[in-house]
C-alpha positions, -999 to +999 in steps of 0.1 A: -811-715+252-793-741+280-761-752+277-756-791+273-724-804+290-720-832+268-718-812+238-696-785+257-672-813+258-674-827+224-672-793+213-634-791+236-628-825+220-625-815+181-654-839+178-691-815+175-669-793+144-664-827+122-697-834+129-706-799+119-687-805+087-705-838+080-735-820+083-729-793+065-716-816+039-749-838+037-767-801+035-747-796+003-753-829-012-788-823-007-794-782-021-768-800-051-797-831-056-828-805-051-814-780-080-806-806-100-843-822-096-862-790-103-838-782-137-849-819-150-885-808-142-880-774-155-870-793-186-831-780-187-807-808-182-791-814-149-753-810-148-735-831-131-707-815-109-693-841-090-691-883-092-713-900-061-699-903-033 
């Protein structure tokens, strides 16, 4: 895999870490929404763990 010099520079400056944390947060939210939807389809009441955001 070829290294991207711009990504390397961003990583050095800490931007890549913040972006990775943001994307991880979005993925967690998406997984929680999918789990709630699956539970509601199965007839189980969906639980709201955290408020919107």
